[in-house]
LOTIFI-727589 format. One record per residue (C-alpha): chain; residue number from 0; x, y, z. Coordinates in pm, 1 decimal. Last residue first. Layout:
['A',NUM,[X,Y,Z]];
...
This chain:
['A',288,[-4216.9,660.5,4156.7]];
['A',287,[-4272.4,298.0,4272.3]];
['A',286,[-4518.1,135.7,4313.1]];
['A',285,[-4486.8,-131.1,3990.4]];
['A',284,[-4233.4,-280.2,4218.9]];
['A',283,[-3859.1,-200.2,4297.5]];
['A',282,[-3743.4,-376.8,4065.0]];
['A',281,[-3931.0,-406.8,3726.8]];
['A',280,[-4067.7,-49.8,3860.0]];
['A',279,[-3658.4,88.9,3805.0]];
['A',278,[-3658.5,-125.3,3471.8]];
['A',277,[-3982.2,62.1,3319.3]];
['A',276,[-3853.8,401.1,3488.4]];
['A',275,[-3555.5,365.0,3283.4]];
['A',274,[-3744.8,319.3,2941.4]];
['A',273,[-3973.6,575.9,3028.4]];
['A',272,[-3597.2,795.5,3032.8]];
['A',271,[-3461.9,637.4,2742.4]];
['A',270,[-3795.8,774.3,2549.0]];
['A',269,[-3758.8,1110.2,2662.2]];
['A',268,[-3357.1,1177.2,2591.6]];
['A',267,[-3456.8,1542.6,2601.7]];
['A',266,[-3179.6,1639.3,2786.8]];
['A',265,[-3417.5,1749.1,3076.5]];
['A',264,[-3594.7,1406.2,3076.5]];
['A',263,[-3262.5,1258.2,3116.7]];
['A',262,[-3130.3,1444.4,3384.0]];
['A',261,[-3467.2,1365.6,3573.9]];
['A',260,[-3437.0,1023.8,3565.9]];
['A',259,[-3040.0,1098.2,3717.1]];
['A',258,[-3182.4,1302.7,3998.4]];
['A',257,[-3462.0,1081.6,4083.3]];
['A',256,[-3202.6,797.6,4068.0]];
['A',255,[-3030.8,1035.1,4358.0]];
['A',254,[-3304.0,1067.6,4580.1]];
['A',253,[-3389.6,694.5,4588.2]];
['A',252,[-3314.1,657.0,4951.3]];
['A',251,[-3267.1,313.2,5144.2]];
['A',250,[-2931.4,281.7,4954.0]];
['A',249,[-2686.1,-137.3,5023.0]];
['A',248,[-3035.7,-300.0,5022.5]];
['A',247,[-2894.0,-548.6,4782.5]];
['A',246,[-3153.2,-351.3,4517.1]];
['A',245,[-3120.5,-26.3,4667.6]];
['A',244,[-2719.4,-99.4,4572.7]];
['A',243,[-2809.4,-198.2,4210.8]];
['A',242,[-3058.6,126.9,4097.9]];
['A',241,[-2786.1,271.6,4193.2]];
['A',240,[-2537.4,129.7,3930.4]];
['A',239,[-2863.9,120.2,3707.9]];
['A',238,[-2911.8,457.8,3726.7]];
['A',237,[-2577.0,540.6,3709.4]];
['A',236,[-2444.3,401.0,3400.4]];
['A',235,[-2799.2,589.7,3311.7]];
['A',234,[-2640.0,878.6,3360.1]];
['A',233,[-2273.0,848.9,3209.3]];
['A',232,[-2385.0,700.7,2920.1]];
['A',231,[-2517.8,991.4,2794.0]];
['A',230,[-2296.4,1179.0,2974.9]];
['A',229,[-2019.3,1064.9,2724.0]];
['A',228,[-1740.7,1185.4,2840.9]];
['A',227,[-1498.6,839.8,2770.1]];
['A',226,[-1308.6,917.3,3072.3]];
['A',225,[-1615.1,966.9,3367.6]];
['A',224,[-1745.8,656.3,3162.5]];
['A',223,[-1458.8,435.2,3214.5]];
['A',222,[-1444.5,566.0,3591.4]];
['A',221,[-1879.2,467.4,3626.6]];
['A',220,[-1808.9,83.6,3372.4]];
['A',219,[-1579.4,-92.8,3672.6]];
['A',218,[-1812.9,0.5,4012.8]];
['A',217,[-2092.9,-123.6,3768.5]];
['A',216,[-1949.7,-506.5,3634.0]];
['A',215,[-1910.8,-586.0,4030.8]];
['A',214,[-2289.8,-409.6,4115.0]];
['A',213,[-2441.0,-682.2,3864.2]];
['A',212,[-2238.5,-927.4,4064.2]];
['A',211,[-2399.1,-810.3,4318.7]];
['A',210,[-2735.5,-750.1,4173.4]];
['A',209,[-2760.2,-1144.1,4014.1]];
['A',208,[-3146.5,-1084.6,3966.6]];
['A',207,[-3127.5,-1218.1,3633.0]];
['A',206,[-3213.3,-873.2,3487.0]];
['A',205,[-2995.5,-743.6,3639.0]];
['A',204,[-2682.5,-971.6,3576.7]];
['A',203,[-2760.9,-923.2,3149.4]];
['A',202,[-2773.6,-496.0,3268.0]];
['A',201,[-2418.2,-559.7,3425.4]];
['A',200,[-2279.7,-708.8,3144.2]];
['A',199,[-2404.4,-457.6,2879.8]];
['A',198,[-2250.0,-164.0,3109.7]];
['A',197,[-1974.1,-384.8,3098.9]];
['A',196,[-1931.2,-373.7,2713.1]];
['A',195,[-2036.6,-4.2,2723.1]];
['A',194,[-1702.6,117.0,2926.2]];
['A',193,[-1480.4,-133.6,2791.0]];
['A',192,[-1570.5,-46.9,2405.3]];
['A',191,[-1602.4,378.3,2537.4]];
['A',190,[-1243.8,328.2,2712.0]];
['A',189,[-1063.2,143.5,2432.2]];
['A',188,[-1091.7,404.1,2195.0]];
['A',187,[-847.0,606.1,2360.8]];
['A',186,[-609.5,321.5,2431.8]];
['A',185,[-380.1,386.1,2733.5]];
['A',184,[-582.0,187.9,2952.1]];
['A',183,[-572.5,-112.4,2700.5]];
['A',182,[-320.0,-286.4,2872.3]];
['A',181,[-538.4,-302.5,3162.0]];
['A',180,[-832.8,-425.9,2929.7]];
['A',179,[-752.2,-795.8,2916.0]];
['A',178,[-878.1,-927.1,3347.4]];
['A',177,[-1205.5,-765.7,3228.9]];
['A',176,[-1264.4,-983.5,2919.1]];
['A',175,[-1167.5,-1276.6,3107.7]];
['A',174,[-1482.8,-1146.0,3382.3]];
['A',173,[-1691.5,-1064.5,3035.7]];
['A',172,[-1631.2,-1386.5,2919.9]];
['A',171,[-1702.0,-1613.9,3249.6]];
['A',170,[-2041.5,-1353.3,3320.3]];
['A',169,[-2156.6,-1380.5,2984.2]];
['A',168,[-2140.1,-1747.7,3024.2]];
['A',167,[-2314.5,-1791.9,3348.8]];
['A',166,[-2598.3,-1516.1,3160.2]];
['A',165,[-2605.0,-1722.8,2882.6]];
['A',164,[-2524.2,-1638.1,2549.2]];
['A',163,[-2654.2,-1516.9,2220.1]];
['A',162,[-2747.6,-1182.1,2349.9]];
['A',161,[-2391.7,-1110.4,2480.6]];
['A',160,[-2312.1,-1122.1,2090.5]];
['A',159,[-2245.8,-812.0,2031.5]];
['A',158,[-2071.8,-702.0,2376.1]];
['A',157,[-1841.3,-1077.3,2309.2]];
['A',156,[-1763.5,-943.2,1952.9]];
['A',155,[-1700.0,-596.4,2073.2]];
['A',154,[-1429.4,-687.4,2326.5]];
['A',153,[-1274.3,-955.4,2090.8]];
['A',152,[-1205.6,-695.0,1849.0]];
['A',151,[-990.9,-454.2,2126.5]];
['A',150,[-760.9,-730.7,2167.5]];
['A',149,[-766.7,-1057.9,2366.8]];
['A',148,[-517.3,-1253.2,2415.2]];
['A',147,[-468.3,-1664.0,2438.3]];
['A',146,[-751.9,-1661.9,2093.0]];
['A',145,[-937.7,-2065.0,2129.7]];
['A',144,[-1176.0,-1942.4,2430.2]];
['A',143,[-1350.4,-1632.3,2257.4]];
['A',142,[-1383.8,-1863.1,1883.5]];
['A',141,[-1512.6,-2145.0,2135.7]];
['A',140,[-1770.1,-1949.7,2189.7]];
['A',139,[-1825.9,-1779.6,1892.9]];
['A',138,[-2023.1,-2080.4,1720.6]];
['A',137,[-2206.2,-2282.0,1988.5]];
['A',136,[-2324.7,-1920.3,2032.9]];
['A',135,[-2452.5,-1865.4,1709.6]];
['A',134,[-2651.1,-2257.1,1761.8]];
['A',133,[-2768.1,-2134.6,2047.0]];
['A',132,[-2929.2,-1839.0,1937.3]];
['A',131,[-3156.2,-2064.2,1781.5]];
['A',130,[-3293.9,-2106.2,1372.6]];
['A',129,[-3007.3,-2007.8,1143.1]];
['A',128,[-3134.8,-1885.8,790.8]];
['A',127,[-3384.9,-1712.1,854.1]];
['A',126,[-3516.7,-1667.4,1171.6]];
['A',125,[-3812.5,-1425.6,1201.2]];
['A',124,[-3912.9,-1430.9,1593.9]];
['A',123,[-3738.0,-1112.4,1622.2]];
['A',122,[-3447.6,-1224.0,1889.9]];
['A',121,[-3369.6,-1483.9,1548.6]];
['A',120,[-3408.4,-1193.3,1302.6]];
['A',119,[-3076.2,-1044.6,1542.2]];
['A',118,[-2859.8,-1352.2,1548.3]];
['A',117,[-2882.6,-1386.5,1131.9]];
['A',116,[-2753.7,-1034.4,1167.2]];
['A',115,[-2469.9,-1094.1,1367.2]];
['A',114,[-2379.1,-1447.2,1258.4]];
['A',113,[-2362.7,-1309.3,948.9]];
['A',112,[-2078.0,-1044.2,1093.9]];
['A',111,[-1954.1,-1308.5,1276.1]];
['A',110,[-1907.2,-1451.7,967.0]];
['A',109,[-1804.8,-1134.4,820.6]];
['A',108,[-1516.8,-1094.7,1077.8]];
['A',107,[-1345.9,-1450.7,992.7]];
['A',106,[-1212.7,-1329.9,635.9]];
['A',105,[-1230.2,-1669.4,455.0]];
['A',104,[-1233.9,-1457.8,105.1]];
['A',103,[-1517.4,-1572.9,-91.6]];
['A',102,[-1672.0,-1770.9,157.3]];
['A',101,[-1683.1,-1515.7,419.5]];
['A',100,[-1768.1,-1202.9,180.1]];
['A',99,[-2045.6,-1486.9,64.4]];
['A',98,[-2203.1,-1494.7,440.6]];
['A',97,[-2181.8,-1070.3,462.6]];
['A',96,[-2412.3,-1061.3,213.5]];
['A',95,[-2582.0,-1325.4,428.2]];
['A',94,[-2627.4,-1092.7,656.1]];
['A',93,[-2750.6,-828.6,413.3]];
['A',92,[-3034.9,-1012.9,291.3]];
['A',91,[-3149.6,-1103.3,635.9]];
['A',90,[-3149.7,-700.0,735.9]];
['A',89,[-3325.3,-520.6,411.8]];
['A',88,[-3579.9,-816.5,425.1]];
['A',87,[-3571.9,-769.2,828.2]];
['A',86,[-3651.1,-343.0,843.4]];
['A',85,[-3686.3,-335.6,1196.2]];
['A',84,[-3573.8,-14.7,1188.8]];
['A',83,[-3307.9,-33.8,1511.5]];
['A',82,[-3167.2,-359.4,1298.3]];
['A',81,[-3129.2,-252.5,970.8]];
['A',80,[-2932.9,57.8,1085.3]];
['A',79,[-2694.7,-214.4,1278.4]];
['A',78,[-2697.5,-461.9,1020.2]];
['A',77,[-2597.4,-152.2,721.1]];
['A',76,[-2342.1,-33.0,1001.3]];
['A',75,[-2198.1,-343.3,1053.0]];
['A',74,[-2127.8,-389.8,609.1]];
['A',73,[-2028.6,-60.0,613.2]];
['A',72,[-1753.9,-157.6,845.2]];
['A',71,[-1639.0,-438.5,738.9]];
['A',70,[-1661.3,-289.3,363.7]];
['A',69,[-1406.9,13.7,507.8]];
['A',68,[-1546.8,306.9,472.8]];
['A',67,[-1457.9,497.6,204.6]];
['A',66,[-1312.3,884.6,235.7]];
['A',65,[-1070.1,835.5,-1.5]];
['A',64,[-893.8,475.4,-5.4]];
['A',63,[-571.7,704.7,142.5]];
['A',62,[-857.9,920.6,389.8]];
['A',61,[-929.5,630.2,555.7]];
['A',60,[-597.4,485.9,602.3]];
['A',59,[-461.4,866.7,675.8]];
['A',58,[-813.2,871.2,955.7]];
['A',57,[-671.2,530.9,1063.4]];
['A',56,[-280.7,579.4,1104.6]];
['A',55,[-404.8,871.7,1356.1]];
['A',54,[-297.8,1213.8,1249.1]];
['A',53,[-136.6,1481.7,1397.2]];
['A',52,[73.9,1571.3,1123.1]];
['A',51,[363.0,1524.6,1377.3]];
['A',50,[207.0,1278.7,1552.7]];
['A',49,[145.2,1078.5,1135.2]];
['A',48,[529.3,1103.9,1036.1]];
['A',47,[616.1,942.4,1393.7]];
['A',46,[407.4,691.7,1329.4]];
['A',45,[535.3,655.4,919.6]];
['A',44,[898.6,591.1,1137.5]];
['A',43,[817.8,332.7,1361.6]];
['A',42,[669.6,121.4,1029.8]];
['A',41,[1012.6,138.4,839.8]];
['A',40,[1047.8,355.6,575.6]];
['A',39,[961.4,306.6,232.8]];
['A',38,[1087.6,472.0,-80.4]];
['A',37,[1050.2,534.4,-436.5]];
['A',36,[686.3,581.7,-433.3]];
['A',35,[692.1,1010.9,-481.0]];
['A',34,[618.7,1065.3,-87.8]];
['A',33,[850.9,849.5,18.7]];
['A',32,[1103.7,1020.8,-268.3]];
['A',31,[1073.9,1337.2,-119.6]];
['A',30,[1010.1,1233.3,257.5]];
['A',29,[1374.8,1062.0,179.0]];
['A',28,[1499.1,1393.5,-8.4]];
['A',27,[1426.0,1562.9,395.1]];
['A',26,[1634.2,1307.0,577.6]];
['A',25,[1419.6,1092.4,846.5]];
['A',24,[1257.0,1108.0,1148.7]];
['A',23,[1399.7,1413.2,1400.2]];
['A',22,[1316.5,1690.3,1112.9]];
['A',21,[1085.0,1542.0,775.7]];
['A',20,[799.9,1747.7,845.9]];
['A',19,[963.0,2030.0,894.9]];
['A',18,[1218.6,1989.9,589.2]];
['A',17,[920.6,1865.5,345.3]];
['A',16,[729.3,2152.1,442.3]];
['A',15,[439.7,2201.5,645.9]];
['A',14,[135.2,2446.2,472.2]];
['A',13,[-191.8,2183.7,633.0]];
['A',12,[-295.0,2127.0,286.0]];
['A',11,[52.0,2001.9,261.2]];
['A',10,[150.5,1777.7,491.5]];
['A',9,[-174.9,1615.6,424.5]];
['A',8,[-133.3,1590.6,50.2]];
['A',7,[241.8,1412.8,118.8]];
['A',6,[80.5,1137.8,319.2]];
['A',5,[-95.3,1067.4,113.3]];
['A',4,[100.5,973.2,-221.4]];
['A',3,[330.9,832.4,43.3]];
['A',2,[70.7,602.3,156.0]];
['A',1,[187.8,290.0,-116.9]];
['A',0,[-10.6,-37.4,23.5]];
């Protein structure tokens, strides 16, 4: 992949000359050769150039491909959009497209996307080529067990397929994932992934009335919600946290939880407010207001 031309375009658009960008990294002549396609620097030098340009490798690749998103990401977004819109015909078509991509490329991620689409269809009683969630879990579990070391992809994969797992399996893999988080503490993107995974695990445990385990996941999710600066996620996590404390009888007053619920209304997240109110009443009783 020839990235030098794209590096040159970015450099010029930022008004940086070759001598400045190359300084401390490589000779100006080597940078000129790189931009012209006649020299290929080591990965370490490429990262240093990107750092000077205030550019991530992911953004560079995006620009290099003329702003075209990756096929896998596009398919994932299409699955998500079709699921959110309850467009089951579209969901079925995209899922099968993912299977075809897997068959032609043998890239495992495409098969995972196929399974994801099939799982969402099953959830809505629209089963297609796979009829039950345990069939999907039977494929995902060995994959996660067979990976010696988890990376960001595995965290996302577990989060995407939690709904196919039993609560005990979800907790098992969640605890495994939590142990792997430490290596990613300084990687910004991972914080959002981790926070969402821990929050979803806590919700699953809450549904099973496993309040102790739910609280443990929430205690790990809260600091990550602070670091991601995502207000909505922070409020939702706090509501679940207060609910778990109340269910465990470690707190008597619902005042703080009501404050967080009201913040949702003030921010005009009315659907979320109604949904969270229903969850709270489900655990505290219908008479709770």
